[in-house]
C-alpha positions in Angstrom: 116.1 97.6 190.6 113.4 99.7 189.0 114.2 103.4 188.6 111.8 106.0 190.0 110.9 107.0 186.4 110.0 103.5 185.5 107.8 103.1 188.6 106.1 106.4 187.7 105.4 105.1 184.1 103.9 101.9 185.5 101.6 103.9 187.7 100.5 106.1 184.8 99.8 103.0 182.7 97.8 101.5 185.4 95.6 104.6 185.7 94.9 104.4 181.9 93.4 100.9 182.2 91.5 101.5 185.5 88.0 100.1 185.4 85.1 100.6 187.8 81.4 100.0 187.9 80.7 103.1 185.7 82.4 101.1 182.9 79.7 98.4 182.9 77.7 98.7 179.7 75.3 95.9 180.3 74.1 93.9 183.3 72.1 90.7 182.8 70.3 89.6 185.9 68.5 86.2 186.3 65.6 86.0 188.6 66.3 83.3 191.2 62.7 82.2 190.9 63.5 81.2 187.3 66.4 79.0 188.4 65.7 75.3 189.0 65.5 74.1 192.6 67.5 71.1 193.7 64.4 68.8 193.4 63.2 70.3 190.1 64.4 67.2 188.3 61.4 65.3 189.7 57.7 65.9 189.6 55.5 65.9 192.7 54.8 62.1 192.4 58.5 61.3 192.3 58.7 60.7 188.5 61.4 62.4 186.4 60.1 65.6 184.9 59.9 65.8 181.1 63.3 67.0 179.6 63.4 70.3 177.8 64.2 70.6 174.1 67.6 69.4 173.0 69.2 71.9 170.6 72.6 70.1 170.4 74.0 69.1 167.0 75.8 66.0 168.5 75.8 64.2 171.8 78.6 62.1 173.1 77.4 59.4 175.5 80.6 57.6 176.4 80.7 58.8 180.0 78.7 57.2 182.8 79.0 60.0 185.3 79.3 63.8 185.5 81.7 65.4 182.9 84.2 67.7 184.5 86.3 68.8 181.6 86.1 69.3 177.8 88.7 70.6 175.4 88.7 71.1 171.6 91.7 70.6 169.4 93.2 73.9 168.1 93.9 72.3 164.7 90.8 70.0 164.1 87.4 71.6 164.8 85.7 68.2 165.1 88.2 66.7 167.6 87.2 66.8 171.3 88.6 65.4 174.5 86.6 65.0 177.7 87.0 63.7 181.3 84.7 63.0 184.2 84.0 61.6 187.6 83.6 58.1 186.1 87.4 57.9 186.2 87.4 57.9 182.4 88.7 60.2 179.6 87.9 60.1 175.9 89.0 61.5 172.6 86.3 61.6 170.0 85.0 63.4 167.0 81.8 65.4 166.6 79.4 63.5 164.3 81.4 60.3 164.4 80.2 57.5 166.6 83.1 55.2 165.6 86.7 55.7 166.4 86.2 56.8 170.0 89.5 56.5 172.0 89.4 55.9 175.7 92.2 57.6 177.6 92.6 54.6 179.8 94.7 54.3 183.0 93.5 57.0 185.4 92.5 55.5 188.7 90.4 58.5 189.8 88.3 61.3 188.4 89.8 62.9 185.2 89.7 66.5 186.2 91.3 68.3 183.3 92.2 67.7 179.6 94.1 70.0 177.3 95.5 69.9 173.7 99.0 71.3 173.0 99.1 74.4 170.9 100.1 72.5 167.8 97.4 69.9 168.4 99.9 67.0 168.4 99.6 66.1 172.0 96.9 65.8 174.6 97.4 66.0 178.4 95.0 64.5 180.9 95.2 65.1 184.6 93.3 63.3 187.4 92.6 62.9 191.0 95.1 60.0 191.0 97.9 62.6 191.1 98.9 61.7 187.5 99.3 63.6 184.3 99.2 61.5 181.1 100.4 62.6 177.7 98.8 61.1 174.6 99.9 61.2 170.9 96.8 62.6 169.1 97.5 61.1 165.7 98.0 57.5 166.9 96.0 57.7 170.1 98.8 56.0 172.0 100.0 56.9 175.5 103.3 58.8 175.1 104.2 59.0 178.8 102.8 59.3 182.3 104.0 61.8 184.9 103.8 61.2 188.6 105.2 63.4 191.3 102.4 65.6 192.7 101.4 64.5 196.2 97.7 65.0 195.6 94.9 65.5 193.1 95.6 67.3 189.8 93.3 70.3 189.5 94.2 71.6 186.0 96.6 71.1 183.2 97.9 73.7 180.7 100.4 73.8 177.8 103.1 76.2 177.0 101.9 78.3 174.0 105.0 77.5 171.9 106.2 74.1 173.0 105.5 70.8 174.7 105.9 72.0 178.3 102.9 71.0 180.4 102.0 72.7 183.6 99.7 71.3 186.3 98.2 72.6 189.6 97.6 70.3 192.5 96.0 70.0 195.8 99.5 69.4 197.2 99.8 73.3 197.2 102.3 73.3 194.3 102.3 73.6 190.5 104.5 71.2 188.5 106.0 71.4 185.0 107.3 68.7 182.7 108.9 68.5 179.3 106.6 66.1 177.3 109.1 65.6 174.5 111.9 64.5 176.8 109.5 62.9 179.2 111.2 64.7 182.0 110.2 66.5 185.2 111.4 70.1 185.2 110.2 72.3 188.0 108.0 72.5 191.1 106.6 75.9 191.9 106.4 76.1 195.7 104.9 78.8 197.9 101.2 78.7 197.9 99.5 77.9 201.3 96.5 76.0 199.8 95.3 74.0 196.8 96.6 75.5 193.5 93.1 76.0 191.9 94.0 77.8 188.6 96.9 78.9 186.5 98.4 79.3 183.1 101.4 80.4 181.0 101.2 83.9 179.7 100.6 83.9 175.9 104.2 85.0 175.3 105.4 82.0 177.3 107.7 84.0 179.5 105.7 83.9 182.8 103.4 81.7 184.8 100.5 82.9 186.9 98.8 80.7 189.5 95.9 81.2 191.9 95.2 79.3 195.1 92.8 78.6 198.0 95.1 80.8 200.1 93.5 83.9 198.4 96.8 84.8 196.5 98.0 84.9 193.0 101.6 84.2 192.3 103.7 85.3 189.3 106.6 82.9 188.5 109.7 82.7 186.4 109.3 79.4 184.5 113.0 79.1 183.9 114.0 78.8 187.5 110.8 78.4 189.4 111.3 81.6 191.5 108.4 83.8 192.6 108.3 87.2 190.9 105.3 88.6 192.7 102.8 87.5 195.3 99.5 89.4 195.0 97.6 89.3 198.3 95.8 91.5 200.9 93.8 94.6 200.3 92.5 95.4 197.7 92.8 91.8 196.5 90.8 88.7 197.2 89.9 87.6 200.8 88.9 84.0 200.0 90.0 81.2 197.7 90.6 81.9 194.0 88.5 79.9 191.6 89.6 81.0 188.1 92.2 82.9 186.2 92.6 84.3 182.7 95.5 86.3 181.0 95.0 88.8 178.2 96.5 88.3 174.8 99.5 90.7 175.2 100.5 89.0 178.5 100.2 92.2 180.6 97.1 91.6 182.7 95.7 88.7 184.7 92.0 88.5 185.7 91.0 86.4 188.7 87.8 85.4 190.3 87.0 84.1 193.8 84.4 82.7 196.1 84.5 86.2 197.8 82.2 87.4 194.9 84.8 89.6 193.4 87.1 89.8 190.4 90.3 91.7 190.1 92.7 92.7 187.3 96.4 92.5 188.1 99.3 94.1 186.2 101.5 91.1 185.8 104.8 93.1 185.4 104.3 95.0 188.7 102.0 92.6 190.7 99.6 95.5 191.4 95.9 95.4 191.4 94.7 97.9 188.8 91.0 97.3 189.0 88.4 95.6 191.2 84.9 94.5 190.4 82.8 93.8 193.4 79.3 93.9 192.0 78.7 90.1 192.0 76.4 88.5 194.5 77.9 85.0 194.3 81.1 83.2 193.7 82.8 84.1 190.5 83.4 80.7 188.8 84.9 81.6 185.4 86.5 84.6 183.8 87.8 85.4 180.3 89.3 88.2 178.3 87.6 89.1 175.0 89.1 90.6 171.9 86.1 92.8 171.4 86.1 94.3 174.9 88.6 95.1 177.5 87.3 92.0 179.3 84.3 89.8 179.6 83.4 88.3 182.9 80.8 85.6 183.8 79.7 84.3 187.2 76.8 82.2 188.5 73.8 84.5 188.1 75.1 87.8 186.6 77.1 88.7 183.5 78.9 92.0 182.9 80.4 93.4 179.7 82.9 96.1 180.2 84.1 98.4 177.5 
């Protein structure tokens, strides 16, 4: 049990990192008239409009449908993995047309790919409720994990080992040991799809967000819930994205309710709320240069 002095220290620390709209140092607004309409891809006579300039240095054309996920190797700056709605995943190198490896075997959309922290393994998750683990050096399938009862939404690796975590539409998160090819833990408690999640950088905690408008903080060793963050002043609609700062103390979440919130992971308390967005917050990230950096559909805020 926490002592009163400890709780008082937590409250003082939370006040020190409190952020509000006065902390915004730059707001970039995009005029909706400048955004393409749904039918802007075609001219008035039905022909495709001329494409704009292509500033890319390399284009991978292996997919035949929309690309849903891309990941870069942490140890090889040219090595990339991708997955899409064509039920296909690939591992390929920037600037090299040869040597493309197809991550074969998924029966549905490949929704998420992720390299392990040491770059040795690649995980791919799909709407076939399967997570596949690939050996990066050989390109061979190491193992395939089944168990979730529905689509895989995302996959993440433990920062210091070969433990892989996945969120599913079955309302649970699941964890496996890729080296031992073993199922470890199911994190149960959310009331909706587990839409986002990750290990903290120190590897000691897991945070997940859900369509049930809650964030849960878990103990990865026993699968028990440490905190459930919900209700006022937190999100009122499904969570879409989550990021954790480098010292494992804060989680930043975004939601379709047009808001973002910062949560103290150790206490489970909301320490700051940003409600200036006018549309769903689709992605969030902490930046080493600022306290945090937040992006959404039409607006960008940089907070110092």
